[in-house]
C-alpha positions in Angstrom: 4.6 -3.1 -14.3 4.0 -0.4 -16.6 0.6 0.9 -15.1 2.6 1.1 -11.5 3.8 4.3 -13.0 0.2 6.0 -13.6 -0.7 5.1 -9.5 1.8 7.5 -7.8 2.0 10.6 -5.6 -2.0 12.0 -5.1 -3.7 9.9 -7.2 -2.5 6.9 -4.9 -3.1 9.1 -2.0 -6.9 9.9 -3.4 -7.3 6.0 -4.5 -6.3 4.6 -0.8 -7.9 7.3 1.2 -11.4 5.4 1.8 -9.4 2.0 2.2 -6.8 3.5 5.0 -10.1 5.2 6.6 -11.5 1.8 6.9 -9.1 0.2 8.1 -7.6 2.6 10.8 -11.8 2.9 11.7 -12.4 -0.8 12.3 -8.7 -1.0 14.4 -10.0 2.0 16.4 -13.0 0.8 17.1 -11.8 -3.0 18.2 -9.0 -1.1 20.5 -11.8 0.8 22.2 -14.0 -1.9 22.4 -12.1 -5.2 22.3 -15.5 -7.3 23.7 -17.3 -6.3 20.7 -19.0 -9.5 18.4 -17.2 -8.7 15.2 -13.8 -10.2 15.0 -13.0 -10.4 11.6 -12.6 -7.7 8.8 -12.1 -8.8 5.2 -11.0 -6.5 2.6 -10.5 -7.5 -1.1 -8.6 -5.7 -3.8 -7.1 -6.0 -7.3 -3.5 -5.9 -8.5 -4.4 -2.2 -9.2 -5.7 -1.4 -6.2 -2.6 -2.7 -4.4 -0.1 -0.8 -6.2 -1.1 2.8 -4.9 -0.8 1.0 -1.6 2.4 -0.3 -2.3 3.7 3.2 -3.3 2.0 4.7 -0.3 3.5 2.3 2.2 7.0 2.6 0.8 6.8 -1.0 -0.5 8.2 -2.7 -3.6 6.9 -0.2 -6.4 7.8 0.8 -9.6 9.8 3.4 -8.4 11.8 1.2 -6.6 12.6 -0.7 -9.3 13.6 2.0 -11.4 16.0 3.3 -8.4 17.5 -0.2 -8.5 18.0 0.1 -12.1 19.4 3.7 -12.4 20.8 4.2 -9.0 21.9 0.7 -8.0 20.0 1.4 -4.4 16.7 2.5 -3.0 15.0 3.5 0.3 12.0 1.2 -0.1 11.3 -0.9 2.7 11.0 -4.1 0.5 12.4 -4.0 -2.7 14.6 -7.0 -3.9 17.0 -7.0 -6.7 17.3 -9.8 -8.6 20.2 -11.1 -10.6 
């Protein structure tokens, strides 16, 4: 949880740029040519790769956890408050 604080802001955008570009290019290619032979694309990731992606996609992050703790609410899309 603590390591997530280092992967926010511009650093998360820099880390995610290539991965998001690849995902968008793959989807665009399949939309333009639905009959291509390549049907499956697999991208692997590590926890520390996924943390910046959670942040950029506004999913459950350390920021959302902190907002819940300090303010009692958050605007994150997927942030659960545990009892």
